[in-house]
C-alpha positions, 0 to 999 in steps of 0.5 A, a space after each residue: 684810386 680805382 674804386 673796384 680795385 680798392 673794394 676788391 682789396 678790402 673784401 679780400 682783406 676781410 675774407 682772409 681775416 675771417 679765414 674764409 676761402 674764396 670758394 667758401 665765400 662764393 658758397 655763402 653768398 650764392 655765386 660762382 667762385 670765379 665771381 669772387 676772384 673777379 671782384 677781389 681783383 677789381 675786374 667786376 663790381 658786386 651787385 648791391 645785393 651781393 655786396 650786402 651778402 658779402 659784408 654779412 658773410 665777412 662779419 663787417 659793415 658795407 661801409 667798412 668795405 669802402 673805407 680806403 686808407 693810404 699806407 698807414 704806419 703801425 702807430 697810425 693803426 694803434 691810434 685809430 684802434 685806441 680811439 675806437 675803443 675809447 668810444 666804447 668805454 661804457 659798453 662791456 658787451 662790445 668790449 668783450 666781443 672785441 677782446 675775444 676777436 683780438 685774441 683769435 687773431 693772436 
């Protein structure tokens, strides 16, 4: 696994999930658009400062950008989602937020 490429794929995935263009992300974090393209293709690694800005712009944690999972089935994802939701069983505010996010995806 090449770290820069896997990180770039995750940044691209979260960017698309948030319906943000490369141009908009570049504007949000204060870099040139070609920098975002180079990061997403694994050509360059973002600075720690820009990595934090990227994660904030994409509404995720930096750690999620480094979470690399090999080919998973739909069942694997469903199980993982259910496990994570179970951890929040008593947190109505977070569950409501997750529910609203899922509704936006559908």
